[in-house]
N, C-alpha and C positions, 0 to 999 in steps of 0.2 A: 503493499499499499503506499503510495507516495504522500509525502508530508503535506502536500498542497491540496489533498482530497477534502471535498466539501461535504459537510452534512446537509441532507436533503430536507426540504421543509415538511417532512412527515408530522412534526409536532409543532405546528404553528399554534402556539398558545397566546390567545388574546392579543393577536398582532395586527388584526384588520380594524377593529373597532376601539382600539385603545387610544386616547388622545396621545399626543406627543409631550414629552416632558424633557426639559433640558438638565443634564446632570453636570454640575459645576463643582469644583473645589478651588478655593481661593487661597490655598495653602501651599507652600513648597515642602515643607519639613514634616508635614502630617499632624502639625498642630492647628488648632482653630486660630482665626484671625487674632484673637485677644488672648490666645494662650491658655485656653480653658482645658482642652482635651490633650492627654498623652496616653495613648492606649495600645502600648506595645504588649505582646503576650509572651509570658516566660515559659520555660521548660516544663513547669509542673502544671500548666494550664490555667494559671491565675493571671489576671491583668497585673502587670508590673506596677509596683508602688509599694505601699505600706501593707504587708500581708496581714497585720494585726487588724487592719479595718474590716469588720464583718459585712460591710456593705459593698465591697468591690464584687463586680460580676465575674463568673467563671466562663472562660472561653470555650469551655469543652461542650457546652450545651448548644444545641440546635434546635430549630423549631419544626412542627409537625405541620404538614399541609392540609389544612382542614377546609380549603376552597375546592369545589369541584373543577377539575381540569377539563374545561370545556374545549378541546382541541379538535382537530379533524377526525381522529379516530372515535372519539367520544360521540360527535355529533352523528356520524355516520351510523355507528351502532345503536344510537338512541332511536333514529328513525326506522331502523330495521325491527325494533321490538314490536311484538304483538300483545294483545290483552293477556293472553295465557302466561308469557314470560312476566309481565307486570304483576299479575295476580300471584303467581308463584313466588316472587320476590317479597311481596307483602306478607304472604303466609309465612315464608322462611323467617322474617323479622319477629313475628309472634312466636314461632317455634323455638328460635334461638333464646327469646326472652324467658320462655318457660323453662328451658334447661339451665338458664342462667341462675333463676331462682331456686330450683331443684337442687342443683349441685353446690350452690352456696350454702343452702340448708343442710345438706349432708355433711359438708366440710364442718359447719357450726356444730353439728351433732357430734361428730367425732372429736372435736376439740373439747367440747364440754364434757362428754363421757371419759375421755382420756384424762382430763385434768381431775375430775372427781375421783375416778378409779385409783390413779397414782396417789393423790392427796389422802385418800383414805387409808391406802396401805401405809403411807409414811407417818400419819399422825398416829395410827394404830400402834405401830412399832415404838414410836417414841413415848407415846402414853404408858406403854408397859414398863419401861424403863423408868420414867417419871414416877410412876406410883410406888415402884419398888425401892427407889432411892430416897424417897421422901422419909421412909422408915430407918434407912441404914445410912444416911448421910453420904450418899455417894452421887450427889446431882451432877458431878462433873461427867460421869458417863453418859446420862441423856443429852447433856449439852454438847459434848463432842460429837455424839451421834446425830443430833439435829444439824450441827454445822457441816458435818460430813455429807449428809443426804442432800442439804440445800447446795452445797458447793459443787458436788457431782452433778446435780441436774442443770445449775446454771453455767457450769464448765461446758457442758454439751452444747447448750443453747449458743453461748458466745463462740465456740468452736464453729459451729454450723454457719454463724453469721459473719463473723470476722474472716474466716478462710474459704466458706462457702459462697455466700452471696451477701456482700456488705449493704446492698440496697434493701434487704430484708429487715434491717435494723429499725426500731422505733415502731411507730404505729403505721407508717406508710401514707397517712392521710396528706402531708404535705406534698409527697411525690405525686400522688393520684391527683391532687388539686393541680399540681403543674402540668401533668399529662392532659388534663381535661381542659386546660387552657392554652394548649398548643406548644408546650415544651417538652421535647424528647428528653426523657430520663432514661439512661441505659439500663437495661436488664430489669425494669420496674414491673413488667407484666409478663415474665417468663415462667415456665413451669418450675424451673429450678429455684426461683424466687418464692413460689408457692410452696414447695416443699420445705424450704428452710424456714418460711413464716410459720407454717402450721406446727412443725415439729418443735421450732424454737419457742414458740409462745406457750405451748404446753409444757415445756421444760422449765421457762422462766417463771411461770405462774406457780407450778409445783416446787420450784426452788425457793419460793418465799419471798420473791422481789416484790416492791411495792408498785405493782403494775396491774393491768387488767388485759383482757383477752378481746374486749369490744372492738378497739380500735384496729388491731390486726385483722379482725374480720371484714373490716371495709376494704382493706388491701386485698385480702384473699379473694372477696367477691369481684374485685376488679380484674384480678389475674384470671379467674374463671371466665369472665365474660370475654376478655380478650382472646383467650384460647379457643373457646367454643365458636366464636363469630367467625373464626378464619377457617373453620373446618379441617384443620391440620395442626401438627405439632413440629416445629422446626427442630427442637431438641431431640425428640425420638425419630425424626425423619419420617414421618407418618403423614400422608396426605390423602384424605378421604374424597378428594375431588368434589366436595360440596361448598356452598356459601362462597363461591369464587367472586361473586359480585359484591361481596362485602369486604374484600381485601383493599380496602382504602383507608386512610387516615380518619376522614370524617365519619366513615361508617363504624369504624373500631371505636372512635371517641363516643358515639352514642351508647354502644353496648357497654363499655367500660363505665360510663355514667349509670347505667342500669344495674351494673354489678355492685358499685358503691353502694347504691341504695338498697340492694338486696342484702348487702352485708350489714347495714344499719337495721334493716328489717328483721334479720336473724337474731342480731346482738340484743336487740331491745324490744323486739316483738312490736314494733313501729312502722308498719307499711308506709303511712302518710308522712311520718317523721323521715323516713328514708327517702322519699321522693323530694321533701323540701330540702333535706341535707344535700343531695346532688344539685339542686337549684341554687341553694345559697352558698355553700362552701365549694362546690365543684365546679360544673360547667359554665362557661360564658356563652355558649351555644344552646338555644333552648327553642322548642316549637311545642304546639299543642299536641301533635301526634306523638311525639317523644314522651310527653308527659303521661299519657295513657299506657304506653308500652312500658315505662319504667315502673309505674304503679302495678302493672300486672306482674311484673318480675318480683316486685316486693311482696305481693299478696302470695304468690306461689311460694315464696321463700318462708314466710311466716306459717302458711298451712303446712308446709313439708315438715318443717322443724316441729311444729305442734304434734303432728302424726307420729313421727319417728320417736320423739322424746316420751310421748304418751306410752308407747309400745315398750320402750326401755324400762319406764318405771312401772310396768305392768298394769296400766290403765289404758288400754287401747282405745283410741278415738275419744278419749276424754280430753278435749283440745283446751286445756288451761295451762300450757307450757309455752306461752307467747313467744319468749325469748330467752337468751342464755342469762339475761340479769333479771331477777325477780325483787321488786321492791315490796313485795307483800301487800295485803289489803289495806286500803285506807277508805273504809266505807262510811265511818262516822265523823270524818274531817270536816271541820266547819270553821268559819271565820266572819268577823264583823268589820265594820269600818274602822273602829277604833284601833284595829290591828295594823292597818296599812302604814302609818309611822314606822311600827317595829319592822315591817319587811323593807321599807326604804332604808333604814338603819342597817339591816343585814346585807342589803344590797350594796351600800357603801362599804362595808366590811369585806365582803366578797371580792369586790372590785380592788381594794387595797391590798388583800392577801394574794389575789390573782396576779396582780402587778408585781408584787414582791417575788412571788413563786417564778414568774417569767424572768425577772431580772436576775435572780440567782441562777436558774438554769441557763441563762444566756452567757452568763461569765464562766460557769462550768464547761459550757460547749465551746467557747473560745479556748479555754485552757486545753480541752481534749483535741481540737484541731491543731493546736500548736505542739503539745508534747505528747500526745497518745495517738499518733497516726498509724503506728506499727501495728499489724494484728495481734502479736502476742502482747503486746501492751494493752490492747483492748480486752483481751480475754483475762489478763491479770486484774485490770480494774472491776471487771464484772465479778470475778471471784472474790475480790476484796469487798465489794457492796454486797455480796451474798453473805460473806462472814460478818460484816458489821450489822446488816439486817437482823440475822438470826441472833447475834449477841444481844441487840437491843431488845428484841422480842423476849429472850430468856430472862434479861435482867427485870423488864417490866413485870414479867409474868411472876417471878419470884418476889420481887420487892412490893409490888402494889397489891394490897389486900383489899379487895373488892367482891365480896361474896354474895351469891344469890342462890336461891332455892332450887334444886334440881327440877327439871321439867318446865321451868320458866322460859327457857331459851332452847331452841331446836338443835343445838350443838350436838354432833355425834360423838365428840371426844372431850368431854368435861374433865378438867383437872381440878382435884381437891386443894393442891398446895397447902396452903396454911388455913384453909377454911374447915368447918366442923363438918361432921357426918351430914349427909342430906344437903350439902351445899357444894358449890363450885366457884372457881374464879373466874369472874366475868372478863378480866383482862386476858386471861390465858384463851378464853373462848374467842376473842378477836383474832388471835394469832394462830389458833389450831382449827381454821377452816378457810376455805377459799374467799378471796377478797370479795367476790359477789355476795357470799353468805355473810360477811361482816357488815356489808352495807345494809342488809335486811336486819341484821340484829341492832344495828345503831339507829334505824328507823323506829324499832318497836320495843326493845328491851333493855338494851346496854346502857349502863352508866359509866362515863370515862372522864378521866381528868388529862393525864399525860399522853395518851395514846394519839390524840390528834397532832399535837406538837411534834413529837418524833416521827409520825407518819408523814407529816408535811416535809420535814427535813429529808427524809429518806426518799421521797416521791421526787423532791428537787434533784437529788443526786442521781436517781436511777434512770429518770426519762433522759434519753440521749446516749445511754450505754449501748454497746455493740451487741444488743439482744433484742428480739422483737417484744415490743412492750406498748401497751394502751395507756392513755392518760385519763380516760374517763372515770374508771373506778378509784385510782388514787385522789383524784379530786372530789369525787362524790364522798369517798370516806373521810377525807379531811373536813369537808364541809360538813357532813353530817355529825362529825365529833363535835366541832365548835357550836353547831347549831343546836344540838342536844344540850350541851353545857349552858347554852343561853336560855333554853327552855327550862331547864332545872332551876337557873338562877330566878326566872320570872315566877316558877312555881313557889320558890321560898319566900319571894316577897308577896306573892298574892295567892295564898294557899287555898283560898276559898274561891277562886275565879274557875268557872267551868270552861274558859276558852283557852287556858294555859295547857297545852299539850306537848311535852318535850319531844314526842315523835313528829308532830307537825313542823315544828321548828327545826328538826333535823332534816327533814326534807326541803325546807326553804334554804337552810345553810348550805346544803349539798348543792342545790341549784345555783346559789349565789358564788360558791367557790368555782365550780365548773364554767359558769359564765365568765368569771373574772379571769380564767386562765385561757379558755379557748375563744371567748368574745363571741359566740354564736347565740343568736337570739330566736328567730323564727322556728327554725328546725328543732332546736333544742327544747323549746316550749312544748311542741308537739310530741317529741320524744318522751319527755318526762310525764307529759299528761298520759299518754298511752301506756307508759311503763307502770304508772300507779293505778292506772284504771279509773281515775277520778277527775272527770272534766270540771267539776264545780270548784277546784282548787287553782283552775288556770290562771285567773287574774293575779293572785300573789306570785305565782310562778313567773309571769310575765314582767311584772313590776321588778322583782329582785334581778332578772336577767338583763333588762333594759339599764337599770341602775348600775350593775356591775360592769356592764360594757362601757357606759358613759363614764364612770370614774376610772377603770383600768386604761381606757384610751387615752387619758390625760397623760399617763407616764410611759407606755410602751404599747406595742402591737399584741395581737394574740399569739400564743405559743407556737401554732402551725406557721404563721407568717414569719415569726422571728427565724424559726429553723430554715425556711425557705430562702431568707435573705443569707443566713450563715453559709448555705450551700452555694451561694452566689448564682442562683437561678434567675434569668432574666424574666421575671414574670411581671407582666403589666397589671397594675391594679385599676380599680374601677375609676379613680380620679388621679390625676397626676400629683406629684409630691408638691407641697407648699413652696412657692417662689420658683416655680419652673415654667410658668405658662409663656414667659417672654422668651425662653430659651429657642433659637431657631433649631430646625433639624441638622443643618450643616454642622453645628458645633458639636454633635455627638456621633456623627458619621465617621467610618473609617476612611482612611486614605492610603493608596489610591483605590478607586471603585474598580472591581473586577467585573468587567462585562464581557458579552458575547455578541458577535455581529448577527445579522439576520441570517447571512451566508457566511459560514465560519470555516477555517481549516481545521482539520481532524487533529492535526499535530498540536495546534495550539489549544484545543479541548482537552486532549489528553493531559499537556503540561499543566493546565489550569486545575483540573481535577486532582493531579498528584500534588500540586502545590497548596490549594486551598481546600479546606474541610467543610466550606459552606453547602447547604443543602439546596441552595437556589441560586440562580445567577440571572440579572437583567439582561434582556435582549434589546440591543440599540441599533440604530444606523447613523451614518454620518459620523463614524468614529474611526480613526487610525490608530490602533495600538502602538505602532512603530514611530508615531510622531514624538518629537522632544517635548518634556514637560514644559509648561508655561505658568506664569503667575495665576492667571485665571484660566485653568485647564478644564476643557469640556470633555465629557465622557459620551457624548452622544444624545440622541433623542430616544427616550424609552419607548419600545414597542411591545413588549411583553415579558414573560418571565418563563424560565424552564428550569425545572428541578434537576438535581444531582442524579437521581435514580433514573429519569428519563434519558439522560445523556449516556449513562452506563448501559442501558438497555439497547439504545441505538448503536453503540459502539460495539456491544456484544453480538449483535446480529448485522453488523456491518451496513448500517442503512445509511449509506453516504454515496455521493456520485463523483465519479473520476473527473477532474477539472477539464480534461481535453476530450475523452470520449463521452462524457455524460451518462456512462452506464454505472450501475451499482453492483458491487460484488454480493450483494445480499440476494439470497434466492428464496426468502421467507417472506410472505406477505403479512407485514405485522398488524396485530390487533390488540385490543387491550388485554387479551389473556397473556401476551408475551410480558405485560408489566405487572400483572397480578401473580402470576405464578411464581415468581421469587420474592414477592412481597412478604414481610418488611425488611428481611435482610438481604438487600441487594448487593452483588458482589464488589469488592473493593477494586478500585482502579489499579491498586499496586499488586493485584495478583495476576496481572497479565492478560487482561481482556482483550487489548489490541496494543500493538506497539505503533508510534509514529511512522515507522519505515517498514510496516510488514508487507 
């Protein structure tokens, strides 16, 4: 192939009706005219400058193409479609949505049953030694056994994440939010990520860390959706030859939004909350048809989880197991207008504590990025946190004497510790059960003092570790603890008031704390209402969530947005940052502009693809790439845009013309199938698709 061979206009993308725009740069050195921009990329992928600044963007992230590519091939095949093909595609969308909800619920069942089974075995073994050693003064044995078991579980989770798939760490909600808003996060929706996420979160929760399993369920649902909608697995090299018309970024985006909603639905038993979560926190692309399909997937997820959990508990088709998190019954909960100021006060406290939580976690995350970037260091930190958490739990269990009568709390492994016969330690009950069961206890039975403070600090340290971890449960637990203490204080001041219910204030405190951390309002309100099963208490929840968000936003962003900034993801928010509306685009654009002409040499295209990592290139005319640079340099008139993947496919099938004969070495008539068959892992230009002088 000659270097001067030219790409034929097979993919004329928006080149006929697109207005012409002039591309200028008034700089010679790459800086803006007033010296505001200096954006060189360093070897580690960070924009050069002060690496301690958490607001620098990372150059490794690229965008996803959420616009329909209405090129010649697309228009030709759209005209050839008949009603049967269109109907088949519409039915396939609903079928995919069904399986997204179904499989997400199955994964939720597996996680829930696995955690409960392993936790039950662990606590049973520790309780045997605990009860024996209380009489023989050998408590060091159950303590060391407790530490060893927790460390073993957390070590496995950290090993899977740090060495297996680092993107599986955390809840995954920030990554899914970025994906739904058009930013390509490497490996975020791969089957390997799902495996590490599911196994890792089970090990982390059983290991006693201050985390929950609800956040990772949202990520798991998104991975399931991304895999099913493509009809194949690149990891296992399996292609079922179905759903090929969904192998586009904009189609996958819609299914991933449904998967995230199905994950929320399975976690909290809140199908409406799941839809609102995807709308509020996830996608910036939405339509009415997508709303109905996502609601269908959420409904299927809730129903499937109900059915399988009822069978597991021996009560088949008793559909009372709405989600993984059960708040218990709030049937008699009431409130009056005089309580509104108290809820406002609790919202303020929740906003302040949420801002404090986010600030502490931000500083810890910056420290991790600077000094704990090695996988072995990440594993060591996770093990250290596990040891600390277990030690704190043991010390509180042994030192805090808060006894209650047996049978008052549904804990399966009550420890007597220093209590009399017929009593158990309520502090030990909070640690000797899963975090979800502890939330239920705080809402209805437990009395706590130090638990909330220590759990707050442990949750700050834990979120951001190299293990799959959720944020909802630690926030709910912390908020329920101080909310219940607030209710107990009110009861001591007003012992005869019938409106004082510590469990009610525990629920309000949990909502305030969670709202102050994540800054969600609409979806979180519906999730909590659906989880409690009491819509009459919706107004107080709305009040505390709004107040907590307003107060928290004074100091910092929500924790998910903070972690997005820490990763350097170029995510565009709904509103531009303050004091930026006057900055022109030329001051933040890179120089020189890499463009392609409407008729381009193959050799230059190959060189550009090898040199540049961008996923899209502007197509221009009236531009000479060999012209010497000038002070006011023009890069031609914009005619359209072509993606990197399209160029690679054209090169792979040699869809170009010889400059003298006009013939093409390509013997294949290209259609959209050639572009979807290798989606989304298009071959790299470095593996030798074609050479400039082939």
